[in-house]
C-alpha positions in Angstrom: 171.6 -94.1 281.1 173.6 -95.8 283.6 174.7 -94.1 286.8 178.2 -94.9 287.9 179.3 -94.4 291.6 181.6 -91.3 292.0 184.8 -93.4 292.3 184.1 -95.3 289.1 183.4 -91.9 287.2 186.6 -90.3 288.5 188.6 -93.4 287.3 186.7 -93.3 284.1 187.5 -89.6 283.4 191.0 -90.2 284.4 191.4 -93.1 281.9 189.9 -91.1 279.0 192.1 -88.2 279.8 195.1 -90.5 279.7 194.0 -92.0 276.4 193.6 -88.7 274.9 197.0 -87.6 275.9 198.6 -90.7 274.8 197.0 -90.5 271.3 198.3 -86.9 271.1 201.8 -87.8 272.1 201.9 -91.1 269.9 201.9 -88.6 266.8 205.1 -87.2 268.1 206.9 -90.5 269.0 210.0 -91.1 267.0 210.6 -87.4 266.4 212.9 -85.2 268.3 211.0 -82.9 270.5 213.6 -80.2 270.2 213.1 -80.3 266.5 209.6 -80.1 266.9 209.7 -77.1 269.3 212.1 -75.3 266.8 209.6 -75.9 264.0 206.8 -74.5 266.0 208.9 -71.5 267.2 209.8 -70.8 263.5 206.2 -70.9 262.4 204.9 -68.8 265.2 207.7 -66.3 264.5 206.5 -66.1 260.8 202.9 -65.7 262.1 203.9 -63.0 264.5 205.9 -61.0 261.9 203.0 -61.2 259.6 200.7 -60.0 262.1 203.1 -57.3 263.2 203.4 -56.1 259.4 199.6 -56.2 259.1 199.4 -53.9 262.3 201.8 -51.6 261.0 199.9 -51.3 257.8 196.7 -50.8 259.6 198.1 -48.0 261.8 199.5 -46.3 258.7 196.1 -46.6 257.0 194.6 -45.1 260.3 196.9 -42.2 260.2 196.1 -41.5 256.6 192.4 -41.7 257.3 192.7 -39.5 260.3 194.6 -36.9 258.3 192.1 -37.2 255.4 189.3 -36.7 258.1 191.0 -33.7 259.6 191.4 -32.2 256.2 187.8 -32.8 255.3 186.6 -31.2 258.5 188.6 -28.2 258.0 187.3 -27.8 254.5 183.8 -28.3 255.7 184.3 -25.7 258.5 185.8 -23.4 255.8 182.6 -24.1 253.7 180.3 -23.3 256.5 181.9 -20.0 257.1 181.7 -19.2 253.4 177.9 -20.0 253.4 177.2 -18.0 256.5 179.1 -15.0 255.0 177.1 -15.4 251.8 173.9 -15.6 253.7 174.7 -12.4 255.4 175.5 -10.7 252.2 172.2 -11.9 250.7 170.4 -10.6 253.9 172.1 -7.2 253.5 171.0 -7.0 249.9 167.5 -7.9 250.9 167.3 -5.2 253.4 168.7 -2.7 250.8 166.3 -3.7 248.3 163.4 -3.6 250.8 164.4 0.0 251.7 164.8 1.1 248.2 161.3 -0.5 247.3 159.9 1.3 250.4 161.2 4.7 249.0 160.1 3.9 245.6 156.5 3.0 247.0 156.4 6.4 249.0 157.5 8.2 245.8 154.8 6.5 244.0 152.1 7.2 246.5 153.1 10.9 246.8 153.1 11.1 243.0 149.7 9.4 242.9 148.5 11.9 245.6 149.9 14.8 243.6 148.2 13.4 240.3 144.9 13.0 242.0 144.9 16.5 243.5 145.9 17.9 239.9 143.0 15.9 238.5 140.6 17.3 241.0 141.8 21.0 240.5 141.6 20.4 236.7 138.0 19.0 237.4 137.0 22.2 239.3 138.6 24.4 236.7 136.8 22.6 233.9 133.6 22.7 235.8 133.8 26.3 236.4 134.6 27.0 232.8 131.6 25.0 231.8 129.5 26.9 234.2 130.9 30.3 233.0 130.2 29.2 229.5 126.5 28.3 230.3 126.0 31.7 232.0 127.4 33.6 229.1 125.0 31.8 226.8 122.0 32.5 229.1 122.9 36.2 229.1 122.8 36.7 225.5 
C-alpha cells in the first residue's frame, strides 16, 4: 500500500467526491429540476398515503384484537368464578357425605355392639338350658 501525504489524501478525497456528485447530477442533465421535484413529491405522497392507510388498518386491527382480548379475559374470569363455585359445591357435598357416613358407621357399630350383646346373652341362656337339661338327666 502506498501512503500519500495528508494534503494529497485530502485532494484525492475531494476529487472523488466531486466525481461522484457529477456522475449523479449527469443523469439529471437535460431534465427540468422542477419537474423532477414534482415527480418525486407525487411519488412520496403516494407512498405516504399508502403508509397512512396501512397504519389506520393496523390501528383498527389492534382495536379489534384488544376488544377480543378483553372479552376473552372477562369470559376466563367468569369461568374461574364458576369453577370456584363448583369446587365449593363439591366440597360441601363431600362434607355432607362424610357426616352421613360417620352417622351410618356409628349406627352400624352400635348395631354390631347390640348384636354381639344379644349373641352373648343367647349363649348364656343356651348354656344355662344345657346345664339344666344335664342336671335333670342326672337326677332321674
